[in-house]
C-alpha positions as CSV (number, residue, x, y, z in Angstrom):
1,M,-0.1,-0.1,0.0
2,K,1.4,3.6,-0.7
3,I,-0.2,6.8,-0.1
4,T,0.3,9.9,-2.4
5,D,-1.4,12.8,-3.1
6,D,-3.9,12.1,-0.1
7,V,-5.3,9.1,-1.9
8,I,-4.6,5.7,-0.6
9,D,-3.5,3.3,-3.4
10,F,-4.1,-0.3,-2.4
11,S,-2.0,-2.5,-4.8
12,E,-2.8,-5.6,-3.4
13,N,-6.4,-7.4,-4.2
14,Q,-8.2,-6.6,-0.4
15,P,-7.9,-3.5,1.5
16,Q,-5.6,-3.9,4.7
17,V,-6.3,-2.4,8.0
18,V,-5.3,1.2,7.9
19,D,-4.8,3.0,11.1
20,M,-2.1,5.9,10.8
21,Q,-2.2,9.2,11.9
22,E,-0.8,10.4,8.7
23,T,-4.0,9.1,6.7
24,D,-7.3,10.4,7.1
25,Y,-9.0,7.0,6.4
26,E,-9.3,3.7,8.5
27,V,-10.3,0.9,6.3
28,I,-11.3,-2.3,8.2
29,N,-11.5,-5.2,6.0
30,T,-12.5,-7.5,8.5
31,E,-15.9,-6.0,8.9
32,R,-16.1,-4.6,5.5
33,K,-16.5,-1.1,6.4
34,I,-14.9,2.2,5.8
35,V,-14.4,4.9,8.5
36,F,-13.2,8.3,7.5
37,R,-11.2,10.2,10.0
38,H,-10.9,13.2,8.1
39,G,-9.8,16.6,9.0
40,R,-11.3,18.4,5.9
41,A,-14.9,19.6,5.1
42,P,-17.3,16.8,4.7
43,G,-17.6,18.1,0.7
44,D,-13.7,17.5,0.2
45,N,-13.1,16.0,-3.0
46,V,-10.1,13.6,-1.5
47,M,-12.8,12.4,0.5
48,F,-15.4,11.9,-2.0
49,T,-12.8,10.1,-4.3
50,A,-11.7,8.0,-1.4
51,G,-15.2,7.1,-0.7
52,V,-15.9,5.9,-4.2
53,R,-12.5,4.1,-4.7
54,D,-12.8,2.4,-1.2
55,F,-16.6,1.3,-1.9
56,K,-15.5,-0.2,-5.2
57,L,-12.4,-2.1,-3.6
58,L,-14.8,-3.6,-0.9
59,F,-17.8,-4.5,-3.4
60,P,-16.0,-4.8,-6.8
61,D,-19.3,-6.8,-8.5
62,I,-21.5,-3.9,-7.6
63,K,-22.1,-1.1,-10.3
64,I,-21.5,2.2,-9.0
65,N,-23.5,5.2,-10.6
66,V,-22.2,8.4,-9.2
67,H,-24.9,11.2,-9.7
68,A,-23.0,14.3,-10.5
69,V,-23.9,18.1,-10.5
70,P,-24.3,18.9,-13.9
71,W,-21.4,21.5,-14.3
72,R,-18.9,21.4,-17.1
73,E,-15.2,21.5,-16.3
74,T,-14.9,25.3,-17.0
75,D,-18.3,26.4,-15.2
76,F,-18.4,28.8,-12.7
77,D,-14.4,28.6,-12.6
78,G,-13.7,24.7,-12.0
79,A,-16.6,24.6,-9.2
80,I,-17.5,21.0,-10.0
81,I,-14.0,20.2,-8.2
82,H,-13.7,23.3,-5.6
83,V,-17.1,23.5,-4.6
84,A,-19.0,20.3,-5.3
85,A,-15.9,18.2,-4.4
86,Q,-16.4,15.9,-7.6
87,D,-13.1,15.3,-9.3
88,L,-14.7,13.2,-12.2
89,K,-11.2,12.1,-13.6
90,K,-9.9,11.1,-10.2
91,I,-13.2,8.6,-9.6
92,S,-13.4,7.8,-13.2
93,P,-11.2,4.5,-12.7
94,F,-13.5,3.2,-9.6
95,T,-17.2,3.9,-10.9
96,D,-19.1,2.1,-13.7
97,F,-21.5,5.2,-14.7
98,V,-21.4,8.7,-13.8
99,S,-24.9,10.6,-14.0
100,P,-24.9,14.6,-14.5
101,M,-28.6,15.5,-13.0
102,C,-29.3,17.3,-16.0
103,Y,-32.7,18.6,-14.8
104,S,-33.2,21.5,-17.5
105,Q,-36.2,22.8,-16.4
106,M,-35.3,23.2,-12.5
107,L,-32.1,24.9,-14.0
108,K,-33.7,26.8,-16.8
109,R,-31.7,25.4,-19.3
110,D,-32.5,24.2,-23.0
111,E,-32.3,20.9,-24.0
112,K,-29.0,21.2,-25.8
113,W,-27.3,21.9,-22.7
114,I,-27.9,18.3,-21.7
115,A,-25.7,16.8,-24.6
116,D,-22.9,19.4,-23.9
117,V,-22.9,18.4,-20.5
118,V,-22.7,14.9,-21.4
119,A,-20.0,15.6,-23.9
120,D,-17.9,17.5,-21.6
121,M,-18.2,14.8,-19.0
122,D,-17.4,12.1,-21.2
123,R,-13.8,13.7,-21.9
124,L,-13.3,12.9,-18.1
125,C,-15.0,9.8,-18.0
126,P,-14.8,8.1,-21.4
127,G,-17.7,5.8,-22.0
128,K,-19.5,6.2,-18.4
129,I,-21.7,9.0,-18.7
130,L,-25.6,8.0,-18.2
131,P,-27.3,11.6,-17.9
132,S,-30.4,11.7,-15.7
133,I,-33.2,14.1,-16.7
134,Q,-36.3,15.2,-15.1
135,V,-39.6,13.8,-16.3
136,Y,-42.0,16.1,-14.8
137,P,-41.9,19.9,-13.8
138,S,-40.4,20.3,-10.2
139,Y,-39.5,22.8,-7.6
140,I,-40.3,26.0,-10.0
141,D,-43.6,26.8,-11.7
142,D,-41.9,27.2,-15.3
143,V,-43.4,25.3,-18.0
144,F,-42.3,21.6,-19.0
145,T,-44.4,20.2,-21.4
146,A,-44.3,16.6,-22.8
147,G,-42.8,18.2,-25.8
148,S,-40.0,19.6,-23.6
149,F,-39.2,16.5,-22.2
150,R,-39.0,14.7,-25.8
151,K,-36.7,17.2,-26.7
152,C,-34.7,16.5,-23.5
153,L,-34.8,12.9,-24.1
154,I,-33.6,13.0,-27.4
155,E,-30.4,15.3,-26.3
156,A,-29.8,12.8,-23.5
157,I,-29.4,9.7,-25.5
158,K,-27.2,11.4,-28.0
159,L,-23.5,10.0,-28.3
160,P,-21.4,9.7,-26.3
161,S,-24.4,9.1,-23.5
162,M,-24.7,5.6,-22.4
163,G,-28.3,5.8,-21.9
164,V,-30.5,7.7,-19.6
165,V,-31.5,8.0,-16.2
166,F,-35.1,9.5,-15.3
167,F,-36.0,11.5,-12.3
168,S,-38.0,10.2,-11.2
169,W,-39.7,7.1,-12.2
170,P,-43.2,7.8,-10.2
171,L,-43.5,11.3,-11.9
172,F,-44.6,9.1,-15.0
173,E,-47.8,8.5,-13.2
174,K,-48.6,12.1,-13.1
175,D,-48.6,12.5,-17.1
176,S,-48.6,9.1,-19.0
177,S,-48.0,11.1,-22.3
178,R,-44.5,11.2,-21.1
179,M,-44.0,7.4,-20.8
180,E,-45.4,7.3,-24.3
181,V,-42.8,9.7,-25.5
182,V,-40.0,7.4,-24.0
183,K,-41.9,4.6,-26.1
184,E,-41.5,6.5,-29.3
185,V,-38.0,8.1,-28.8
186,I,-36.2,4.9,-27.4
């Protein structure tokens, strides 16, 4: 095991017990749990990356989909790392999918923005981007018709997207025409 740049690199198949003051983590293999003893803020990107990495090491057969803020690498001066603590390039080796939460109506963005976020994130996590889009209007009173949903779905499944996640499945019950859109588009 070696420690570099605040990341513990387990070169063996299974994590070992780690309990050193120099590290910020304690990994206990025998109980298959991870305990963070981290002096940083809870949203620190090292902590987030380590959590994803350690979970994958402990449970290699479980598919991991990290839901990410829908910020492109240059949005808000790199805030995806410095504010949201999501360094997609660093977590990419430990995750199966990354789902940017592209809720266009909530964020007052047009549908083309979704494909732009997907393309930007795919440069950091090639072949792993699975955007999440909203099904029904939420949180704000802006219009989000079935036609708007269709446009978002079309943009969400454009390559290099690996598919689409819907937020949230029960919202299809509020307007069944949106399920018809899914059947027509996909």
